[in-house]
N, C-alpha and C positions, 0 to 999 in steps of 0.2 A: 659543765658541770647538767649532765641530764636524768631526768626522773625516768624510769622505766614505770610506767603506769600498768603495765600486766603484773609487777610485783604487789600492787596495791588492790587491782581491780582485777578479778580472776577472770571473766567474760571478755577482757582486753586480749587475752592469748589467743582468743578463736579471729580475733580480727587484727592480723599484723599490720596493716597498714589503713592510715584513713578511708582510702578508695575501697577496700572490702567491707569495712563498714557501710559507707554510703550506698556501696552495691545491695548489699543486704535490706537495709532502710527503705531505697528506692522500689525496690521487687516488692518490698512486704506494703509499702505505702500505696501504691497502686494497688494491690489485691484489696486492702480496705475499704479503698476510696470505691472501688467498682463495686462491693457488697452493700457498702452504705448507699450507694447510689441506687442500686437495684430495692433495697430496702423503703427508700424513700419513695422511689415510684408505685411500690406497691401501696402503702400507706396512704398515699396522695391518692390514687385509684379508689381505692376502699372508700375513702373518705368522699370522693366525688360522687360516686355510685350513692352512697347513703343520703347526701345532702341533695341530689338530684331526686331520690325519691320523696324525701321531704320537703321537696319544692323551695329549699332556703337560699335564695339567690346569692347572699354574702359567703354563705359555706361555699355555694359551687364556684365563686369566684376565688377565694382562698385557694381552694383544691388545685382549680387551673393555674394559679401561681405558683403552688409548691410543686406540681409537674413541670412548670416551665423548667424553673429552678434546678429541678434535678436532672432534667435532660440538658439545661446548659452545663451543668456540672459535668454531665456524661460527657460532652465535647470537650470541655477543657480537659478532662482525665486522658481521652482518646487521643487529642492533639497534643498533650506533652508525651505520650508515650511514643507517637511517632515522629516527634521531634528529637528526641532523644536515638530512637533509632537511624534517623537521616545522619545525626551528628556521629553513632558509631559507624556507618557508612564511609562518611567523608574522611574522619579521622583515622579509621583503622582502630580506633582504641575500643575495646570491648567493654561496655558500661554494665551490662547484664549479666556478662559470662566470663568472670575474673579468670586470669590465668590462661586463657586463649590468644 
């Protein structure tokens, strides 16, 4: 006996397979992560500029650490995206383009 989840959860009708759901989530997670990295870089940069003007070495160090962490996060996101692209190429499975 199977339970049809679309009968109880109407958004499930939009994603008939688990792969379709993962596809939508993956694309949106990459976009959200990119926006967050951008915001973190802007905030850390502004904090660095303000603390450099004040001459506060502790704040400057924290700002540099925050910028480094944001850049490492960007590198991880970028690498994950390209690993998925390589997997798509090798396997022929369209992860970001379902139905192709």
